[in-house]
C-alpha positions in Angstrom: -6.8 -29.6 24.7 -4.8 -29.4 21.5 -6.7 -28.4 18.4 -6.0 -29.3 14.8 -6.5 -25.6 13.7 -7.0 -22.3 15.5 -8.6 -19.6 13.4 -7.9 -16.1 14.6 -10.6 -13.6 13.6 -14.2 -14.7 12.8 -15.3 -12.0 10.4 -16.0 -12.8 6.7 -12.9 -14.8 5.9 -12.4 -16.4 9.3 -16.0 -17.6 9.7 -15.8 -19.3 6.3 -12.4 -20.9 7.1 -13.7 -22.2 10.4 -16.7 -23.8 8.6 -14.7 -25.4 5.8 -12.1 -26.8 8.2 -14.7 -28.2 10.6 -16.6 -29.6 7.6 -13.5 -31.6 6.8 -13.4 -33.1 10.2 -10.8 -30.8 11.8 -10.9 -29.9 15.5 -11.3 -26.2 15.1 -11.1 -23.4 17.6 -12.2 -20.0 16.4 -11.2 -16.9 18.4 -12.9 -13.5 18.0 -12.1 -10.2 19.8 -15.7 -9.0 19.6 -19.1 -10.5 19.7 -20.3 -12.5 16.7 -21.4 -10.5 13.6 -20.0 -7.2 15.0 -19.6 -3.8 13.3 -16.1 -2.9 14.4 -14.1 -4.2 11.4 -14.9 -4.8 7.7 -17.8 -7.3 7.6 -20.9 -5.1 8.1 -22.9 -2.5 6.4 -25.8 -4.5 5.0 -24.5 -5.1 1.4 -21.4 -5.8 -0.7 -21.2 -5.9 -4.5 -20.4 -9.1 -6.2 -19.7 -9.4 -9.9 -17.6 -11.6 -12.3 -16.5 -9.2 -15.1 -13.6 -8.1 -12.9 -11.7 -5.0 -13.9 -9.1 -5.5 -11.1 -7.5 -8.5 -12.9 -8.8 -11.4 -15.0 -7.0 -13.7 -12.6 -9.8 -13.2 -10.1 -12.5 -14.6 -12.5 -12.1 -18.3 -11.8 -12.3 -17.6 -8.1 -15.5 -15.6 -8.6 -17.1 -18.4 -10.7 -16.5 -20.7 -7.8 -17.6 -18.2 -5.2 -21.0 -17.8 -6.9 -21.5 -21.6 -6.8 -20.6 -21.6 -3.1 -23.0 -18.7 -2.2 -25.8 -20.9 -3.5 -24.6 -23.8 -1.5 -24.3 -21.7 1.7 -27.8 -20.5 1.2 -29.1 -24.0 0.9 -27.3 -25.2 3.9 -28.1 -22.3 6.2 -31.6 -21.3 5.0 -30.4 -17.7 4.8 -30.7 -15.5 1.7 -27.3 -14.0 1.3 -26.9 -13.3 -2.4 -29.4 -11.0 -4.3 -28.9 -11.3 -8.0 -30.1 -7.9 -9.0 -27.7 -7.3 -11.9 -24.8 -4.9 -12.0 -23.9 -2.0 -14.2 -20.4 -0.4 -14.5 -20.2 3.1 -16.0 -17.3 5.1 -17.3 -15.4 6.4 -20.2 -14.6 3.6 -22.8 -10.9 3.7 -21.9 -11.5 3.8 -18.1 -10.1 1.0 -16.0 -13.6 0.1 -14.9 -14.9 -0.4 -18.5 -11.7 -1.7 -20.2 -10.8 -4.0 -17.4 -14.3 -5.4 -17.1 -14.5 -6.0 -20.9 -11.2 -7.8 -20.9 -12.3 -10.2 -18.1 -15.7 -10.8 -19.7 -14.3 -11.5 -23.1 -11.4 -13.7 -21.8 -13.8 -15.9 -19.9 -16.9 -15.7 -22.1 -19.0 -14.0 -19.4 -22.5 -12.9 -20.4 -22.6 -9.1 -20.6 -24.0 -6.2 -22.5 -22.4 -3.0 -23.6 -24.6 0.1 -23.5 -24.1 3.6 -24.8 -25.2 6.6 -22.9 -28.6 6.7 -24.7 -29.2 3.1 -23.8 -28.2 3.6 -20.2 -30.7 6.4 -19.8 -33.4 4.4 -21.5 -33.0 1.3 -19.4 -32.0 3.0 -16.1 -33.6 6.4 -16.0 -32.2 7.0 -12.5 -28.7 7.3 -14.2 -27.6 10.4 -16.0 -24.4 9.5 -17.9 -22.5 12.0 -20.0 -22.7 11.4 -23.8 -19.2 10.0 -23.9 -19.8 7.4 -21.2 -20.7 3.8 -21.8 -21.6 0.9 -19.5 -21.1 -2.8 -19.1 -24.1 -4.6 -17.7 -23.8 -8.0 -16.1 -27.1 -9.7 -15.3 -25.5 -12.2 -12.9 -24.0 -9.6 -10.6 -25.7 -8.4 -7.4 -25.0 -8.1 -3.8 -24.3 -10.2 -0.7 -25.3 -9.3 2.8 -22.2 -9.6 4.9 -23.8 -10.0 8.3 -25.9 -12.9 7.0 -22.8 -14.5 5.5 -20.9 -14.3 8.8 -23.8 -15.6 10.8 -24.5 -18.5 8.4 -20.8 -19.5 8.3 -20.5 -19.4 12.1 -23.7 -21.4 12.6 -22.6 -24.0 10.1 -19.1 -24.1 11.7 -20.6 -24.8 15.1 -22.9 -27.5 13.7 -19.8 -29.1 12.1 -18.1 -29.2 15.5 -16.1 -26.0 15.7 -15.6 -24.4 19.1 -16.1 -20.7 18.8 -15.0 -18.2 21.4 -16.2 -14.6 21.3 -15.0 -11.5 23.2 -11.6 -13.2 23.6 -8.7 -11.2 22.2 -5.6 -12.8 20.9 -2.5 -11.1 22.4 0.2 -13.3 20.8 0.7 -16.2 18.5 3.6 -18.4 17.5 4.0 -21.8 15.8 1.6 -24.1 17.5 0.5 -21.7 20.2 -2.0 -18.9 20.6 -2.2 -16.7 23.7 -5.4 -14.7 24.6 -6.4 -12.7 27.6 -8.0 -15.8 29.0 -5.8 -18.8 28.1 -3.0 -20.4 26.1 -4.2 -22.8 23.3 -2.1 -25.2 21.2 -2.8 -26.3 17.7 -1.1 -28.1 14.8 -2.0 -25.2 12.5 -3.0 -21.6 12.8 -5.1 -19.5 10.3 -4.9 -15.7 10.8 -7.7 -13.7 9.3 -7.1 -10.4 11.0 -8.9 -7.8 8.9 -7.7 -4.3 9.8 -5.7 -5.8 12.7 -3.2 -7.2 10.1 -0.5 -4.6 10.8 -0.6 -5.7 14.4 -1.1 -9.4 14.2 1.0 -10.0 11.0 3.8 -7.6 11.7 6.4 -10.3 10.9 5.2 -10.6 7.3 7.2 -7.5 6.8 4.9 -6.1 4.2 3.1 -2.7 4.3 -0.7 -2.6 5.0 -2.6 0.7 5.0 -5.9 0.7 6.9 -8.3 3.2 5.4 -11.5 4.7 6.9 -14.5 4.1 4.6 -17.9 5.8 5.1 -21.1 4.2 3.9 -24.1 6.6 3.5 -27.8 5.5 3.6 -30.3 7.9 1.9 -34.0 7.8 1.4 -34.2 8.3 -2.4 -36.6 10.5 -4.2 -36.9 8.0 -7.1 -37.7 4.3 -7.1 -34.6 2.2 -6.5 -36.3 -1.1 -5.6 -34.8 -3.8 -7.8 -32.1 -1.4 -9.2 -28.8 -3.1 -10.2 -25.7 -2.5 -8.1 -23.4 0.0 -9.8 -19.9 1.3 -10.0 -19.3 4.6 -11.7 -15.8 5.9 -12.6 -15.7 9.6 -13.4 -13.2 11.9 -11.7 -13.1 9.3 -9.0 -15.3 6.2 -8.3 -18.5 5.8 -6.4 -20.7 2.8 -6.0 -24.1 1.9 -4.7 -26.9 -0.5 -4.2 -30.7 -0.9 -4.8 -33.1 0.2 -2.1 -33.0 -2.2 0.9 -35.2 -1.6 4.0 -36.2 1.8 2.7 -32.7 3.1 2.1 -30.2 3.4 -0.8 -26.5 2.9 0.2 -23.7 4.7 -1.6 -20.0 5.3 -1.0 -17.0 6.8 -2.7 -14.0 4.5 -3.2 -10.5 5.4 -2.2 -11.0 8.8 -0.5 -10.7 7.7 3.1 -8.0 8.8 5.5 -5.5 6.4 7.0 -6.3 5.1 10.4 -6.0 2.2 12.8 -8.8 0.2 14.5 -8.0 2.3 17.6 -7.8 5.7 16.0 -10.6 5.5 13.4 -13.0 8.4 13.6 -16.5 6.8 13.9 -18.3 10.1 13.6 -19.6 10.9 10.1 -19.4 14.7 9.6 -21.7 17.2 7.8 -19.0 18.1 5.3 -18.7 14.4 4.3 -22.4 14.2 3.6 -22.3 17.4 1.6 -19.3 16.1 -0.4 -21.0 12.8 -1.5 -24.3 14.6 -2.2 -22.5 17.1 -4.5 -20.6 14.3 -6.1 -23.5 11.9 -6.8 -26.3 14.3 -7.5 -25.4 15.2 -11.1 -25.1 11.5 -12.0 -27.9 10.0 -10.0 -30.1 12.9 -8.8 -32.7 10.6 -7.2 -30.3 9.3 -4.6 -29.2 12.1 -2.3 -32.7 12.7 -0.7 -32.8 12.5 3.1 -29.8 11.0 4.9 -31.1 8.2 7.1 -27.8 7.2 8.6 -24.1 6.7 7.9 -21.5 4.2 9.2 -17.8 3.7 9.0 -15.8 0.5 8.3 -12.2 -0.1 7.4 -10.4 -1.3 4.2 -7.0 -3.0 4.7 -5.1 -2.1 1.6 -1.9 -3.6 0.1 0.4 -1.6 -2.1 -1.0 -3.1 -5.3 -4.6 -3.6 -4.2 -4.4 -7.4 -4.4 -5.0 -9.8 -1.6 -2.6 -11.8 0.6 -3.7 -15.4 0.8 -0.9 -17.9 1.4 1.1 -20.0 3.8 3.1 -17.7 6.0 6.6 -17.5 4.6 8.2 -17.6 8.0 6.0 -20.2 9.7 5.3 -23.6 8.1 2.1 -24.2 10.2 0.5 -20.7 9.8 -1.7 -19.6 6.9 -2.9 -16.0 6.4 -5.7 -14.2 4.6 -5.6 -10.4 4.7 -5.2 -7.2 2.7 -8.5 -7.5 0.9 -8.3 -3.8 -0.1 -12.0 -3.0 -0.2 -13.0 -5.6 -2.8 -12.7 -8.9 -0.9 -16.0 -9.8 0.6 -17.4 -11.3 -2.6 -14.7 -14.0 -2.4 -15.6 -15.1 1.2 -16.7 -18.7 0.5 -13.9 -19.5 -1.9 -11.3 -18.0 0.4 -12.6 -20.3 3.1 -12.2 -23.2 0.8 -8.6 -22.1 -0.2 -7.6 -21.7 3.5 -9.0 -25.2 4.2 -7.0 -26.6 1.3 -3.8 -24.9 2.4 -4.1 -26.3 5.9 -5.2 -29.9 5.0 -3.3 -30.4 1.7 -0.6 -27.8 1.8 -1.7 -26.5 -1.6 -4.9 -25.6 -3.5 -6.2 -26.1 -7.0 -7.4 -22.5 -7.1 -5.2 -19.9 -8.8 -3.7 -17.8 -5.9 -0.2 -16.9 -7.3 -1.4 -13.3 -7.5 -1.8 -13.2 -3.7 1.7 -14.3 -2.7 3.1 -12.0 0.0 6.6 -12.2 -1.5 5.6 -9.6 -4.1 5.1 -7.0 -1.4 8.1 -7.4 0.8 10.3 -4.4 0.9 7.6 -2.1 -0.7 6.6 1.1 0.9 
């Protein structure tokens, strides 16, 4: 059988693409190396921050506005609660990227937000102990999404819309119009590649550098009440981020300190020195978090040289579309990336602003 579209990879982005394409009446085959909703890549861990006052670049804001609309729609269609609007607080020095970039995005797009000085932060959020020279941007519409529920909902909706989904079937090769797996050879008019940390392997011919980074997520039993706490990002001699208490645990992580790895070489063991490091780092700022460690888990970030995504038609293959390099901040975009990929396949273009994600900017970079 020849399909209209084959989607390679059914994690966050691939599951959304499969659903949106099937919803538009395409004959979709989805191929996934592992079981559905697995913990081997980048779409697990129980929570991901979502926000709109985006310090990474104001160009992301229109996509985030659409993504928030689409999270609501996915919840209605699936019956799953995926998005928890608990608010979000960003803390740092006034001239830090986290604060200055978030303010710029919020002001450019008229996003509702509040600026708090250190005294106001302590009064409203007594779990937080900022220095006197730190301020915060608070965004009531921010919160968290549950990645496993997102993937499950998109896969179930894709199947209901007619998509054929194959799990535990590894792709070994693809070319224009043809995908080879360990089981069979499939043909399709279009291919969508959503490889996560397998991008260096499956998208080698993009000729752009990807760095896969090991990321550790820590889950503590807190000594203070973090139920209903906002999500937070705190930039001070590095950046850490965290979440309210869910299922009796508070999740925290440090951004950008992981070692380079591959999906085959990643160290899945979380070591005692790593627990001590994050405890020592977080305790002066939020002393109620590093109580008893419940568990820890690893995932992978697939980073580009500039930290921005790659979402585009493949420059060397007219019938191939790619979505990768989400650099540790992509999951909040899942539903709108699914829509963009469906647009690129069905229409050859999208109304969404994606010029920032053109792979041409990265070619030849180290």
